[in-house]
N, C-alpha and C positions, 0 to 999 in steps of 0.2 A: 220540808215536806211534812204535812200534818199526818197524824195517825191514820193508818189504813184500816177500815172497819169491814168485816165480812157483811156481805149483802143478803145472806141466806134467810135471815129472819128467825124469830124465836120459834122453838119447837123443831127446828131442823136438825138433821144428823150432825155429828161432830165435824167440825172444820179443823184440819190439821195444818198448822203454820210450821214451816220449816225455815231454819236460819243456817246459812254457811257461816263458819267461823271467819274471823277477821284474817288480815294478811299475816303471813309468817315469812321468814326468810326464804324458806323452801318454796312456798306458793309463789313468791315474787320471782323466783328463779326457775319456776315451772318443773320443780323436782317432784316426783311421786312421794307424797308423804302419807304413809299408812299409819303404822303403829309407832313410829318415832315420835317422841313427845316434843315437838318443836314449839317454843313459845310465840306468842304474838309479838310483831314488831310494835314500835310506837305508833306507826300508821295504822296497824291492825287494832290497837286499843282504841284509837279515835274512831275507827270504823265501827267497832263494837258499841261504843257509846251512841253512835247515830242510830243504831238499831232501836234504841229505846224510843226514839221519836216515831218511827214507823209502827211500833206496837203500843203507843200511848193510848191510854183509855180502854184497852182491851182487857177483858177478864179471862183468865185461863184456868180451867179446872184441873189441868195436868201440864207440868213443866218438866221436861226430860232433856238430857244431855249425853252426848258421848262422854266417857270418863277422861278423855285426854284434855290436857290443860288449855289447849287453843280453843276447844269448844266450851269448856266450863267457864274459862275466863270471859269468853264472848257473852255467855249467859249472865254472868255476874255483873259485867260492865254495862250490859243493856238493862240491869235492874232486876235480874231473876236469880237472886242469891240462893233460893231453895231448889234449884234445878236438881232433878234426881238422876244420878248417872245410870245408864243403860248400856250394857255391853253390845246390844244389838245395833246401836248407833255408831259403834267404832267404824273408822274408815276401812275401805277395802284393804285387805291384807295383800300387799304387793310382793311379798316374798322376796326372790332375788332382785327384783326391780326396784326395791325400796331406795329412795334417794337419787334414782336416775331419771333422766328426762326422756320423753318419747322420742326426740331426735336421736338421742345416744342409743336407745334400745333398737331403733329402726336400722342402725348400721349392721346389727346382727339379724334382725327380723324385719325386712322391708315390708311396709304396710301395716305394721302392728298397730292395734288399738287395745287398750284394756278390755273393752267391752267384748271383743271377739277373740282376742288372743290369750286372755288369762295371764297369769303370772307364775312362773315355776316356783314351787315352794310356797305359793300363796293361794288366793281365791279366784274363782271364776265368777262371771255374771250371775250364774245360777246359784252359787254359794251365797253371794250377797243377797240375792233375791229371797232366799230362805230366811235370812235375818230380818230384812225389811218387812216380809210378810208377817213375821211374829210381831214386829213393833206395831205395824198397822192394825193388827188384830187388838193389840193392847190398847192402842189409841182410840179404837172404835168402841171400846167397852167403857170409856170414861164418859161420864155425864157432863157434857159441856166441851168446849173447845180445848185443844192441846196445842202446845208449841214445843218443837224439838230442835235443838242446837246440834249440829253435826257437821259433816265434811262433803265436799263436792261430789265425788263419785258415788258415795253412799246415798246422798239425797237424790242424785239423778236416777239411780235405780229405784229408789223409794217412789219417786213421782211416777215412773213408768208402771210400777206395780200397783199404785193407787188406781191409775187409769185402766188397769186391766191388760197392760201390755207386757211383753217379755222383758226381762232384766236387761237384755242387750239393747232394748230401745231407750235406755238411758242416755245413749249417744246422741238422742235427738234434742236433748235439753242441755243447756249450759247454765252455769251459776257463777257469778262473780263473788269475791270475798265479801263477807258481811251482807249478802243478799237475803232478802226476805221473800218468801213465796207462801201461798196459801192454796191448799188442796180442800175441796169441799164437794158439794152436790148441786146438780140442777135436778130438782125433784129427787129421784132415786139414783140418778146416774152420776158416778163420780167424775169430777171435772177439776181442771186447774183454774182456780179463781183469780189468783194474782201470781206473776212470776218474775223472779229476779229484780225486785224492787230494791232500790238503795236510798239511804237517807241523805 
């Protein structure tokens, strides 16, 4: 697939490109991976290299990443060695649910979702929303397009907040590993321009 270019045109507001990190052992097993620093699998490293194709030929005025290695390594393998770590891009803090699957958690809490149930000892959707709002404000201050490498649940909340929705509305979006998406504008209205693209 050739590089995906934003269609907004020159002089338009910032377009925020977001990239979920490549596969890890825990993402493959559907375990909640918040602050545990799990490395990319070899398949995840290959996925990360494919991100470069999707972003080929695009100039970014700002390049940011979660400080966790799976996000930073995805950025570097995609050709963005100078990605700046930003703690606001850390994955949702799952607290006591770290490393557990939804199926396992629902044995104790039937119908639980991270978006509505929160995590004991960790964050709620509102907590994550505060962090992504800070990052969105930072991205909008950059003179040009921005790319951010981060994590599934965090980026789903970020998309919801970009669109003016509540953090819990992140449940409406899904992201595959190493997926590339772009958030921009139609005139002055924030929109999702591309979503869940894979190389």
